[in-house]
C-alpha positions as CSV (number, residue, x, y, z in Angstrom):
1,X,-26.1,5.4,17.7
2,X,-28.8,2.8,18.4
3,X,-29.1,2.1,14.6
4,X,-25.4,1.7,14.3
5,X,-25.3,-0.8,17.2
6,X,-28.1,-2.8,15.6
7,X,-26.3,-2.8,12.2
8,X,-23.0,-3.8,13.8
9,X,-24.6,-6.7,15.6
10,X,-26.4,-7.9,12.4
11,X,-23.2,-7.7,10.4
12,X,-21.3,-9.6,13.1
13,X,-23.9,-12.4,13.1
14,X,-23.8,-12.6,9.3
15,X,-20.0,-13.1,9.4
16,X,-20.3,-15.6,12.2
17,X,-22.7,-17.7,10.1
18,X,-20.8,-17.2,6.9
19,X,-17.4,-18.6,8.0
20,X,-18.5,-22.0,9.1
21,X,-20.0,-20.8,12.4
22,X,-16.9,-18.7,13.2
23,X,-15.2,-19.1,16.7
24,X,-14.4,-15.3,16.5
25,X,-16.0,-12.5,14.5
26,X,-14.7,-8.9,14.4
27,X,-15.9,-5.7,12.9
28,X,-13.4,-2.9,12.5
29,X,-13.0,0.3,10.5
30,X,-11.5,3.8,10.2
31,X,-12.4,7.3,9.3
32,X,-9.9,9.8,7.9
33,X,-10.7,13.5,7.6
34,X,-8.3,15.7,5.6
35,X,-8.0,19.4,5.1
36,X,-5.5,20.2,2.3
37,X,-4.2,23.0,0.2
38,X,-1.6,23.2,-2.5
39,X,-0.4,24.4,-5.9
40,X,-0.9,22.9,-9.3
41,X,2.8,22.2,-10.4
42,X,3.8,24.4,-13.3
43,X,6.9,25.8,-15.0
44,X,5.6,29.3,-14.8
45,X,2.9,30.9,-12.7
46,X,1.3,28.3,-10.4
47,X,-2.4,28.0,-9.7
48,X,-3.5,27.8,-6.1
49,X,-5.9,24.8,-5.7
50,X,-7.7,26.3,-2.7
51,X,-8.5,24.5,0.5
52,X,-10.5,21.2,0.3
53,X,-12.0,19.0,3.0
54,X,-12.1,15.3,2.3
55,X,-12.9,12.0,3.8
56,X,-11.7,8.4,3.6
57,X,-13.7,5.6,5.3
58,X,-13.4,1.8,5.6
59,X,-15.2,-1.0,7.3
60,X,-13.9,-4.6,7.6
61,X,-15.7,-7.8,8.7
62,X,-13.6,-10.8,9.6
63,X,-14.1,-14.2,11.2
64,X,-12.1,-17.3,11.9
65,X,-12.7,-21.0,12.8
66,X,-10.4,-23.7,14.3
67,X,-11.0,-26.8,12.1
68,X,-11.1,-30.4,13.3
69,X,-7.8,-31.1,11.6
70,X,-6.0,-28.4,13.7
71,X,-5.9,-25.8,10.9
72,X,-7.5,-22.4,11.0
73,X,-9.8,-21.0,8.4
74,X,-10.1,-17.2,8.3
75,X,-12.2,-15.0,6.1
76,X,-12.6,-11.2,5.7
77,X,-14.1,-8.6,3.4
78,X,-14.5,-4.9,3.6
79,X,-15.7,-1.7,1.9
80,X,-13.8,1.5,1.4
81,X,-15.1,5.0,0.7
82,X,-18.8,3.9,1.0
83,X,-18.2,1.0,-1.4
84,X,-17.8,3.2,-4.4
85,X,-15.7,1.6,-7.1
86,X,-13.2,0.0,-4.8
87,X,-13.3,-2.7,-2.0
88,X,-10.9,-3.3,0.8
89,X,-9.2,-6.6,1.5
90,X,-11.3,-9.7,0.9
91,X,-10.8,-13.4,0.8
92,X,-9.9,-16.5,2.8
93,X,-6.8,-18.1,4.3
94,X,-6.1,-21.6,5.6
95,X,-3.3,-21.7,8.2
96,X,-1.2,-24.3,10.0
97,X,1.6,-23.1,12.2
98,X,3.4,-20.3,10.5
99,X,2.3,-21.3,6.9
100,X,-0.9,-19.9,5.3
101,X,-2.6,-20.5,1.9
102,X,-4.2,-17.2,0.9
103,X,-6.9,-16.7,-1.8
104,X,-8.1,-13.1,-2.0
105,X,-7.1,-9.6,-2.7
106,X,-5.1,-7.1,-0.6
107,X,-4.3,-10.0,1.8
108,X,-0.9,-11.2,0.6
109,X,0.9,-7.9,0.4
110,X,4.4,-9.4,-0.1
111,X,5.3,-6.9,-2.9
112,X,3.7,-3.8,-1.5
113,X,6.0,-3.0,1.4
114,X,8.1,0.1,2.0
115,X,11.3,0.4,4.1
116,X,11.3,4.1,4.5
117,X,9.7,5.0,7.8
118,X,6.9,7.6,7.8
119,X,4.6,9.4,10.3
120,X,1.6,9.7,8.1
121,X,1.7,8.7,4.4
122,X,4.6,7.9,2.0
123,X,5.3,10.6,-0.5
124,X,3.2,9.1,-3.3
125,X,0.1,8.8,-1.0
126,X,0.0,12.2,0.7
127,X,-1.0,15.5,-0.8
128,X,-2.3,13.7,-4.0
129,X,-3.3,17.0,-5.6
130,X,0.3,17.6,-6.4
131,X,0.2,14.8,-9.0
132,X,3.5,12.9,-8.4
133,X,4.7,10.2,-10.8
134,X,7.0,8.6,-8.3
135,X,5.8,5.3,-6.9
136,X,7.8,2.7,-4.9
137,X,5.5,-0.2,-5.8
138,X,3.8,0.7,-9.1
139,X,3.6,-2.9,-10.5
140,X,2.4,-4.6,-7.3
141,X,-0.3,-7.2,-7.8
142,X,-1.5,-7.4,-4.1
143,X,-4.8,-5.8,-4.9
144,X,-5.7,-8.2,-7.6
145,X,-7.6,-11.5,-7.1
146,X,-4.8,-13.9,-6.4
147,X,-3.6,-17.1,-4.7
148,X,-0.4,-17.5,-2.7
149,X,1.5,-18.8,0.2
150,X,3.1,-17.0,3.2
151,X,5.4,-18.6,5.8
152,X,6.4,-16.8,9.0
153,X,9.7,-17.6,10.8
154,X,11.7,-16.0,13.5
155,X,13.9,-14.4,10.8
156,X,11.0,-13.0,8.8
157,X,8.2,-13.7,6.4
158,X,8.5,-15.4,3.0
159,X,5.8,-15.1,0.5
160,X,4.7,-15.9,-3.0
161,X,1.6,-14.6,-4.8
162,X,0.1,-15.3,-8.3
163,X,-2.8,-13.6,-10.1
164,X,-3.9,-15.3,-13.4
165,X,-5.7,-12.1,-14.5
166,X,-4.7,-8.6,-13.4
167,X,-8.2,-7.3,-13.9
168,X,-10.0,-6.2,-10.7
169,X,-13.4,-7.7,-10.1
170,X,-15.7,-8.7,-7.3
171,X,-17.9,-11.4,-9.0
172,X,-17.7,-15.2,-9.4
173,X,-14.8,-16.4,-11.4
174,X,-16.7,-16.5,-14.7
175,X,-13.6,-17.0,-17.0
176,X,-15.4,-16.0,-20.1
177,X,-16.7,-12.8,-18.6
178,X,-13.4,-11.5,-17.2
179,X,-11.1,-10.0,-19.7
180,X,-7.6,-11.2,-20.1
181,X,-5.4,-8.5,-18.6
182,X,-2.1,-10.4,-18.2
183,X,-0.9,-12.4,-15.2
184,X,1.5,-11.6,-12.4
185,X,3.8,-13.3,-10.0
186,X,5.4,-11.9,-6.9
187,X,7.9,-13.4,-4.4
188,X,9.4,-11.6,-1.4
189,X,10.8,-11.5,2.1
190,X,10.4,-9.1,4.9
191,X,12.0,-9.4,8.3
192,X,14.9,-8.8,10.6
193,X,17.0,-11.8,9.6
194,X,17.4,-12.4,13.4
195,X,19.1,-9.0,14.0
196,X,17.3,-6.7,16.5
197,X,16.3,-3.4,15.0
198,X,17.0,-4.4,11.4
199,X,14.3,-4.5,8.7
200,X,14.8,-6.1,5.3
201,X,12.4,-5.8,2.3
202,X,13.2,-7.8,-0.8
203,X,10.6,-8.5,-3.5
204,X,10.4,-9.3,-7.2
205,X,7.2,-8.9,-9.2
206,X,6.8,-10.0,-12.8
207,X,3.8,-9.0,-14.9
208,X,2.9,-9.6,-18.6
209,X,0.3,-8.2,-21.0
210,X,-2.4,-10.6,-22.1
211,X,-0.4,-13.7,-21.2
212,X,2.4,-12.8,-23.6
213,X,5.8,-13.6,-22.1
214,X,7.5,-11.4,-24.7
215,X,6.0,-8.3,-23.0
216,X,7.1,-9.0,-19.4
217,X,7.9,-6.1,-17.1
218,X,9.6,-6.6,-13.7
219,X,9.7,-4.7,-10.4
220,X,12.6,-5.4,-8.1
221,X,12.5,-3.9,-4.6
222,X,15.4,-3.7,-2.2
223,X,15.0,-1.9,1.1
224,X,16.5,-1.7,4.5
225,X,15.6,0.0,7.8
226,X,17.1,0.2,11.3
227,X,15.6,1.3,14.6
228,X,17.8,3.1,17.2
229,X,15.3,3.3,20.0
230,X,13.3,6.5,19.3
231,X,14.9,7.0,15.8
232,X,14.2,4.9,12.7
233,X,16.0,5.3,9.4
234,X,15.4,3.6,6.1
235,X,16.2,3.5,2.4
236,X,14.6,1.7,-0.6
237,X,15.3,1.4,-4.3
238,X,12.8,0.0,-6.8
239,X,14.0,-0.9,-10.2
240,X,11.5,-1.3,-13.0
241,X,12.9,-3.3,-16.0
242,X,11.3,-3.2,-19.5
243,X,9.5,0.0,-18.5
244,X,9.9,3.6,-19.6
245,X,8.2,7.0,-19.2
246,X,6.1,8.5,-16.4
247,X,3.3,6.0,-17.2
248,X,5.5,3.0,-16.5
249,X,4.5,1.4,-19.8
250,X,6.2,-1.7,-21.2
251,X,9.2,-0.8,-23.4
252,X,11.8,-3.4,-24.3
253,X,15.3,-2.7,-23.1
254,X,14.4,0.3,-20.9
255,X,14.3,0.9,-17.1
256,X,13.3,3.3,-14.4
257,X,14.6,3.7,-10.8
258,X,12.5,4.9,-7.9
259,X,14.8,5.8,-4.9
260,X,13.8,7.0,-1.5
261,X,15.2,7.4,2.0
262,X,14.1,9.1,5.2
263,X,14.0,9.0,9.0
264,X,11.5,9.5,11.9
265,X,12.0,10.6,15.5
266,X,9.7,9.8,18.4
267,X,10.2,13.0,20.5
268,X,8.0,11.4,23.2
269,X,5.1,8.9,23.5
270,X,2.7,11.3,21.7
271,X,4.7,13.5,19.3
272,X,6.8,12.4,16.3
273,X,8.4,14.0,13.3
274,X,9.7,12.6,10.1
275,X,11.3,13.5,6.7
276,X,11.4,11.6,3.4
277,X,13.1,12.3,0.1
278,X,12.2,10.5,-3.1
279,X,13.5,10.6,-6.7
280,X,12.4,9.1,-10.0
281,X,14.7,8.8,-13.0
282,X,15.4,6.6,-16.0
283,X,14.4,6.1,-19.6
284,X,11.7,8.4,-20.9
285,X,11.9,10.8,-18.0
286,X,13.4,14.0,-19.2
287,X,14.3,15.5,-15.8
288,X,14.5,13.6,-12.5
289,X,11.4,14.1,-10.4
290,X,12.3,15.0,-6.8
291,X,10.1,15.4,-3.8
292,X,10.7,16.2,-0.1
293,X,8.1,15.5,2.5
294,X,8.2,16.7,6.2
295,X,5.6,15.4,8.6
296,X,4.7,15.9,12.3
297,X,2.2,13.7,14.1
298,X,0.5,13.6,17.5
299,X,-1.2,10.6,19.1
300,X,-4.4,11.5,20.9
301,X,-4.9,8.0,22.2
302,X,-8.0,7.0,20.2
303,X,-7.0,9.1,17.1
304,X,-3.9,10.5,15.4
305,X,-3.4,14.0,14.0
306,X,-0.7,14.6,11.3
307,X,0.5,17.6,9.3
308,X,2.4,16.8,6.1
309,X,4.1,19.2,3.7
310,X,5.3,18.4,0.2
311,X,7.9,20.2,-2.0
312,X,8.0,18.7,-5.5
313,X,10.4,19.6,-8.3
314,X,10.2,18.5,-12.0
315,X,6.9,16.9,-11.5
316,X,6.1,14.2,-14.1
317,X,9.6,14.5,-15.4
318,X,9.1,18.1,-16.7
319,X,12.0,20.5,-16.0
320,X,11.2,23.3,-13.5
321,X,7.6,22.1,-13.1
322,X,7.4,22.6,-9.3
323,X,4.8,22.9,-6.6
324,X,4.1,22.7,-2.9
325,X,1.2,21.3,-0.8
326,X,0.2,20.8,2.8
327,X,-2.4,18.5,4.4
328,X,-3.8,18.2,7.9
329,X,-5.1,14.7,8.6
330,X,-7.2,13.2,11.5
331,X,-7.6,9.4,11.6
332,X,-9.7,7.4,14.0
333,X,-9.7,3.6,14.0
334,X,-12.3,1.5,15.7
């Protein structure tokens, strides 16, 4: 414990010095522990995958500074899963009023929102061993190094985000050392439009391969949710244009639709239940993939416990390739 306190103090001091002597510096993080079991989807006899214990961890360091011109400069970076292979959000933002200029990755998430309410994870993120192809935001660019604007109003948030290269890297710009992987542009809006309880989610993302406009693919998201006190319902459709197959590869004149809807109920302040249904269909998908997820969650105050069950049919577009999975998750944030 003493070592952790010393490390935290050191990290905080480094952030405070690194963001122009920050007025505020914050260290946060989370630990997720999962116990899961499921089947490998198959058309015939299914293989039980056994029971597995897993972990997800993340730490984020952030700081902000009020500048002399009245604007605010903020910076943050983080590590996920012990820093192996991936990093959490990172970058800087310059804000004035409700408008922010954002340069970073996983900060401007205007094209990575979902309208379907969930207790734990959306269907594509829970029970990953079942191997679903369905994805509500497959072509999102939010995790790539990008630059964009975000403007908050009483009606909602408008945003635009651009990445010149879709490759993921954590080094200096070095144009010659970073391979061309196509650019991407996302625009979107999320908000209530001034109506209490309403949630709108509208976004369009366009990506190309190696800067070639002739190979552009597009992701169009339209979602809506509504809160009735302790009940929230939502639906979302994502249309992928110039895309086909379960790998979402560029194919001229083809399209795929990812559709989902669901509801959650807060039984009391601690206990909630939810259900979500999702379906993937379109060109190159032989049989529509369908999945139903039922989740129960309990808030312990400083931590949350959830139990999520998946029932998947025609996985990866293969007829009668079915399977089930269940996962117990404990998440603590600090």
